[in-house]
N, C-alpha and C positions, 0 to 999 in steps of 0.2 A: 504494500500500500504506500502511496505517495502522500505525505502530509505537509501541506504548506504551513509555514510558520510566519504569520504576519508580525512584523516588527518595525521599529524605527530604523534599525540598522543591524547588520550582522555583528556579532560580538561573542563574548565568552559563553553567555547563556544559550544563545541560539546554536553555537557549536556543540555544547553539551547535549542539547536536545537532539540534534542531528546524529551525534555519536550514539546516543541511547536508542534511537530509532534504527540505525544501521545494525547495531548489535542484535536487534530483534527481527532482522530481516526486512525492514522497511526503509523508506527514503524520506528524509526531510529536505525541504527547500525553503530558504528564507526569501520572502517577498515583502515588498514595501506597502505600507498603508497609503502612501502618497500615490502609488501606482494603481489604486483601485479604479476600475472602470465598470460601471453598471449599464447594461443595455436593456431597455424595456420597450414594450409596445411593438406595433407593426406586425403582430402575429394574428392568431385566430381569436384573441380575446380570452382564451382559456388560461393564460398565464404560463403556458408551457412552451409554446412555439416549437414543438417538435423535439425538445430536449429537456434534460433535467428531471424526467419522470423516474420514479423508483418502481422497478418491477415488483409486483406483489409477491411477498415472501422471500425474494432473493436479496433484497437490500442493495441491488446493483443499480447504478445510474445509467440511463440511456443518454447518450450525448451525440446522436447522429453520427456524423463522420468524425466527431471530435473525441472518440474513445481512445484511451491510451493502450498501446500494445504492451502486453506483459513483458517486462524486462527492459523495454526501450526507454521508458520514462518520458517519451516525447509525445505531445498531443498532436494527432493528425488533424489538420484543418485545411483541406485542399492540398497545398504543396507540402505541408508538414513543417514549414518554417515557422519558428517562434518569433516572428516580426510583427509589424503593425497590422499585417493582414490576417493574423491568426484569429480563429474564432469566426471565420466567415462561412456563410452558407454557399452552396453552389449558386452561381449567378452573381456573386459579389456582395450580397447583403450580409451584414454581420449578425451573428447569432445572439439571441437574448442570453442574459446571464450576468454573472459577476466575475471579473477577471482582475488579476494583478500581475504585471510583468509576464504577460502571456500565459499565466497559469489559470486554468479554469477552476475556480474555487468551488463552484457548485458540483463539479464532478469528483471532488475529493471526498474520501470517506471520513476525514476528520481535518480540523484546522486548529492549530495552536495559536492563541492570541497572546502576544507579548506586548511590550511597552508601546502605547499609542503616543506618537510624537506630538509635540506642542503644535498648536495651530489656532486658527480662528474658531469661534464658536460653531460656525457652519461646518468647518472641516472636521471638528471633533464629533459633532452630531452625525455627520455622514459616515464616518468610519465606524462608529458604534452601530448605526443603522445597518451597515453592511454586515456586521456580525449577526444582528438579529435576522436579517434576510437569510443568511446561511443556515442558521439554526431552524428557522421555520420551514426550510426546504429539506430538512432531514440530515444536515451535516452536523456531526458532533463538534461543538466548539468548546474549547477549554482555555480559560474559564468561560462559563456562559456569559453572554453580554450583560444580562441583568446583574450578575454578581460584580462585573467590572464597573457598571454604573453605580452600584451601591457602595463600592469600596474606594472609588476614586474621590468621593465627596465625604469629607470628614463629618459634616453635619448629618448626612443621611446615615452614615455608618453608626454614629453615636446614637441616633434615634432608634435604629433597629436593635442595637445592643441593649439599650434601655428598655425597649418594649419586650425583649426576651428575658428581662430580669437579670441582666448581666451588669455588674458594677462598673460604672464609668465615672471619671472625675467630674466634679461640678464644672459646668461649661455654660457660657453665654455666647450665642451667635446673633449678630446684629449688623445693621448697615450704617447706623448713625454713630458718629464719633462720640457724642455725648452719652449714648447708651453703653459704649465700650468703656469709657472712663468711669461711668457709674459701676460697671461690673468690676473694674479694677479696684475701685475704692471699697467695694463690698468684700473682695477676696484678699487684697493686700499684696499677694505674691502670685503672679500669673505667668503662664506661657501663652504668648500670642502666636498663633499658627496660621499659615495660609490654608484656605478651605481646600484647595487642591495642592497636592505636592507630597513628596516622600523623601526619605533619606535625611531628614532633619533640616532640609533646606528652607530658609525663610523664617525659621522659628526664632523668637526673641523672648528671653525671660525678663520680666519687668517687676521691680519691687519699689520703684521710686516714682512719685507722681509726676515730676517734671519729665522724666523719660517716657512715662505713659502718654503724656500730652504730645510729645514729639513723635512717638510711634503712631499714634492715632492720626496726627496731621499728615504724616507720610502716607499712610494707608488710604486716608480720605482723598488724597491727591490722585491716586490711581483707581479710585472707586472700588476698593476692595471690600469684601465682606469680612467682618471681624469675627474671629474664632478665638475666644478668650477662655482659657482653661486654668483652673486652680493648680498651682504648682504643688506636687505631692512630694513629701520628704521620702526619698527612696534609697538613700545611702549610696547614690551614684551607681545603681545597678537595676537592670530589668531583664526580662526573659523574652527571647524570640522562639516561639514554638512553630514548627513547620508541619502543617496539616496536609495530608493527601488522603482524600476519601474519608474514611471513618477512623483514620489513625494519625497519631502524631509520630512522624517518622524520625524526627530529630529535634533537639532543642539546645540552645546555648544561653548562657548567662552573659550579658553584655555589661561591661564596666566602663564608666566614663573615664576619660583621660584626666589625670591629675586631680581627682576628687571633684570633678565638675558634674554637670547635670545631663549633658548630652551623651547618650550611650550609643548612638548610631555609629556603626562601623565606618561609614563614609565620612564621619566627622571626628575620627580619631579614637573611637571606642575599641575595646578589646573583647574578643569572644572566647568563651571557655565552655567546653561541652558540659552538659548537666543532665541529670535524670529528673524528670518531672514527677511530682506526687500524683496520685490518682485524682486528687481534687483539681490540680492545675491542668492535668491532661483533659479532664472533662470540661473545664472552663474554656480551654482553647477550642475543643471540638464544638461546644455550644456556640462560640463566637463565629466560627466558620459557617455553621448551619444557619445562624441568624441572618447572614447576608447572602446565603445561597452559594458560597464558594466551594468548589470541589477540590481546590488546593489553595493554600493561603499561608502567609506569614502572620502569625498572631502575636502581638506585643502585650505581654503581661507585666504589670507594674506592682510589685509587692510593696505596699507602704510600710515604712519603718514602724509606725504605730497605727495599724488599721488594716483594712481588707486588701485583697489583691484585685487591682483594677485591670480592665482591658482598655488599652490606649488606642490600638489601631488594629484593623484587619486589612492586610494588603492583598488585593486580589490579583496583582501581577508582581509577585514578590521576587526579589533576588535571593540567591542562596550561595554565592561564592564563598563568603566568609564562613557561613554555617557549615558548608561542605568541607572546607579546609580544616575547620576545628574538630568536626565529628567523624570525617571519613565516610559519611553516608552518601550513596549515589542518589542524589535528589532527582536529577533528570531521569534516571531509570525508573524511579517510583512514579513520577509524573507521567511518563510514557506508558508504563504498565497500566495505570489508571485510565488513560485515554484509550488504550487498546481494549480494555475490558468494556468501556462504554460503547465502543463500536461493535463489539460482539453482541451486546445486549439489544442493539437496534434491529 
């Protein structure tokens, strides 16, 4: 089976996924979100246009002349060339469907969705809509687009976690600077985070009112949404649990550099393998289920004097540092889960 990997660019994580697929007798190909081309209309009005139908019971995709020959990995499309003319019907008109880099995504048995690159609001919505289209046409997409939507947005993630009864730190989300300042005054020591973002980028800890005013003015100038969260005394450590399916396959304790508060490995934190208690394991699994993620990086924050909070559920997680610390083949586990999903379809 050929598995397209939609990504911002090729890198270590996509190479690991391609390796894991190859070791299991499959092929991965990295294709760009920016290269997405959707062709609609001009057919019979039935939404199929002679291709993309699943044969009852077989799970195989009909794709007219665009079927892939076993072992060749090349999509036939008239001349068989993977150029701008690929995906054309006889007579020169282009087939309906969703493509990227001449890869027929709707003919794939599965698609792995990695980092969605930065772009305009329209570009981001279109890329996620494309993942929804694939899923609705029977392609296994990992993570599912709904889970990606839920986890890319800290407000919605926190809302879903709270609804599931999972402890989250006290948080205020607002648009007006005066509301953000009021939240700061009520909590006294806060972390101001971007609504979208990961790896600790853009986070600021604020415990001084003058600095709070400056931060709010800066964010107001770029029309940002304020995500203001109470700072939790965590002794400079937290836990990253990596969930795949119904298991936590690995976990690390992350420690902030020099006794600071940022534990993100990309911001200088150090990772050490750790064994989770049954309570923390269940908390990580509950968090992943709450957002519908089939694999996820779940950040647990044990307060020095208080409960263990869930800070974040990352639906497109990295695992390079975790794998280096634990020796666990994370890509292998992700690919095994994906292949199991395709067998169940």
